[in-house]
N, C-alpha and C positions, 0 to 999 in steps of 0.2 A: 266225164271223159267221152261222152257221145260225140263231141265235135272232133276228137281226134280220129274216131273210127271213119268219119266221113272223108277223110283225106286218103289220096291214092297212096299206093305202096311207095312210089318215088317221092312223093311229098312227105311221107312218114320218114323215110331214109334221110332226106334233107334235114327235117326237124330234129331227128335223133343225132345227126352229125353235129347240128349247131348246138345242141343241148349238151351233148357229153364230150365233145371235143373242142369246138370253137370257144364256147364260154369258158371252160376250165383253162384252155391255152391262153386265152386273153387274160385272164385273172392272174395265171402264172407269171405271164409276160410283165404285167403291171406291177406285181409284187418284186420280181426280180429286178426290173428296172429301178424301183425304188430302193432296193437293197443296194444294187451296184452304185446307184447315184451316191448314196449315203456313203458307202465305202469310199469311192473316188474323191468325194468332197473332203472326207476326214484325212485321206492320204495326201491331197493337195494341201490342206491346211496344216498338216503335220511337217509336210516338206518344206512349206514356206516359213512356218515357225522356226524350224531348224536352221534354215538360211539367216533369218532375223537373229536368232540366238548367237549364231557364229559371227555375224557382223557385229552385234552389240558387244559380244565378249572381246573382240579384236579392238573395236573402238574404246571400250572400257580400259583395257589393258594399257593401250597407247596414251590415253589421256590420263591415266594414273601415273605412267612414267614421266609425262610432261609435268604434272602437278608436282611430283616428288623432286624432279631435277629443278624445278622453279624454286621450291622451298629450300633445296640444298644450295643454290647459287645465292639466295638472298638471306640465309641464316645468319642471325647476328652473332650467334655463338661460335661460328667458325672463324678461324684464324684470317681467313681471306677477306672477311668483312671490312676490316680496317682498311685494306687496299681499295677496296670498292669505294668506301666512303672518302677516301683522300683524293680519289680520282673523279669526284662527281662534277667539279666545276672545270674540268680540263676542256678547252675548246680546240686546242692544236697541240701536237707534241713539241714542246719547247725545251725539253731536256732529256738526258739519257734515263733518268729516273722516271719520266712520263713514259718514254718508250717501253721500258722493261715492265712497268705496271700495266700498261696496256697489252702487252704481250702475254703476261700472267693472267689477265682477265680473259683473253682469247683461249689460252690452254684450260682454263677453269671451265669455260663454256663447253669445249670438247669433252672434258672429263664428265661434267654433270649431265650432259645430254648425250652420251655415247650410246644408251639403249634406244634412242629415238633415230639413230643413223639410218636404220633399215627403212625409214618413212621418207628418207631424203629431205629431211627438214631443213629450213633456212634459219639458223639461230643468230641473233645479234643482239647487242645491248647498246641502248643510248643513254648517256649519262645526263645529268641536269643541264650541262653545257651544250648538249646536242652533238657530241662527238660519238661516232658510231664505231663500236668494236665487234668485229665478225668473229663467229667461231670458225675453226680452221677449214671446214668443208663448206662454208658459204660461198655461193657463187652468184648472188645478186649483184647487179650492176649498180653501182654507188649512186649515179646521177638519177636513175629510175627511182631508186630507193628513197633518196632526199626528196624527190618530187611527191612521191606517196606519203611520206611522213609529213611533209608541209600541208597536206590536204586533211589530215586528221585533226578533228577538233581538239585544240589543246585543253579546253576546259573538260573534255570528256574524260581525259587522262588525269588531269590536275586535280579533279575532284574525287578520283577514284581511290578507295582504300587500298592499302598495300596487300591485304589477304587475298581477296578473290582473283582468279583469271577472268579477263573479259575477252570476247571474240570479235575480231575485226577482219573483214575481207579485203585483201589486197589484190587488186586486178591490174592487168597489164603491166606487170612487172617483168623486166628483161634480166634473163640469166646470162652470165659472161659466155658460157660455152653453148648457148641455146639460140637458134635462129628466131623462134616464135616467142611471143610474149606469154607469160604465164600467169596464173592465178592461185592465191594461197589464202588458207584459213589460218589466221594468226591468233595463237593464244598470247594474250598481253598481260603482263604483270607489272604493276607499278610498286617499285621499291621504295620505301620511306625509312628513315631512320626511326627506330621504335621509341626512342626517348623524345625527340623533338617534333616528329612528324615531318621533318623536312625531307623533300623528294630527293633521292639519290640517283634515280635512273629509271629506265623502263626496259624491261626484257621482252623481246619478241621470239616466238617460235613458230614459224610458218610451215604448214602442212600442205603440200601441193594438192590441187584439186584432183590431179591424175590419181592420187591414192584412193580418194572416195569413189571415183568413177569405176576404178578396177574392182574396189570392194563391191559396190552395188550391181557390177556386171555379173556376179556369182548367181544371181536369181534369172531365170530366163522369161519369168512373167511378173507382172506387178510394177509398182513404182515405189521409189524411196524418197523421203524427203528429209533433209537436214536441218536439225534445230540446234541453236546455240546451246540450250539447256542440256 
């Protein structure tokens, strides 16, 4: 300690200040920073996870509604299935029977997908003869829709089993009451006869991309990416 005695009083005061005040203060600051940083990171992570959980729950519920409605529409055990099967080859409405059958299909689409109306879904059914039947609230322009359907690879749908849903993106589709072109994610279900495997038609349920944009806007930070799975 002899080296300490050689310092002047002023230097001793500075050294004491550094040892007993600055060093502890620096250590406390570093510890506090680490602690606060950890707390903030945990809060941000928890907040982000909560947003993801809400979005995931919302998506899961809506997709489950679409899956259930698709099953309800294509269920062979329903009394409606016979009409769907009888209508499979119709290319144009040539009789009152065709007209009323098509009307019942439209009404059944409305009933089956009533839970998805809040998503502004565009629901329609294309039979084997390529005749399109809209649900009541469908507003897609017929010509734009036909053009998009013609661009879909037929083998992609023809070779699809009747059970799962597949997802296709429809871009630049015109709605009757909208000026701008819209994009949709379509849940597509190929409906086949359970006994013969013959195609009866294809069901399309389009979710507007606006729905996903509004949902993902709930988070003020980060990025979301949508996967078909």
